[in-house]
N, C-alpha and C positions, 0 to 999 in steps of 0.2 A: 714498344715494351715501355721507354719513360712517359708516352702518353698515356698508357693504360695504368702506370704506378698513380699519376697526377690524376686521373679521373676518379680510381679508386679512391684516394686520400678526401678528395675534393667529396666524394657522397659519402664516405666514413664519418668527414667535418661536418656535412650538412646534417647526417644522421643525428649526430651526438649533441648540437645545438639543439636541434626540431625536441629530441626528447628531453631537452633543460639539462645532461650531463655536463657541457657545458656552459656551465654558466657567470663566467670573469673572465674580464681580457686576457690575466695572466694564466687561465688554464686554458683558453684558446692558444698563446702563444706558443706554452710549453707544447701542445699538440701538434704546432706547427714545424717547433723545432725537432719534435721527433720525426715529423716526416722530413725532412729536408736532410738531418742525420742520416734516414733511409734511403733517401734517394742518393746520396754522397755515395753510400755506402758499395750501392748497386751500379751506378754509373760506370764505373770502369770496368767490371763485367762487362757490360753492355759495350762498353769500347772495342774491347777483345772480342766478342761475340762479331761485333760491325765486320772487324778486320778483317775474322776468320773466311766471314762469310764474300768479302767483296776481293780477299785474295783468291779463292775458289773458282770465282767467276770465271766463264770459257774454259774452264776444265772438265764440262761435260764429254761423255762418249760422243759422237759424230752420230750415233742412232737417235741420241735425244734432240739433236738441234731441229730447228725449223726453216 
């Protein structure tokens, strides 16, 4: 999930740079700061998801084990 977010942010940044929407270093830094804030706000959710998935590992019914 983190990698997907970073890839989407990179694509968004590149598109805004190419379109001329981001035409100063200050605008670029503001956008990057926005990405960082969003990533930091989502990270705890993703960490909890990962813990939940790991905690559930190994508790599948025997019929689903290979």
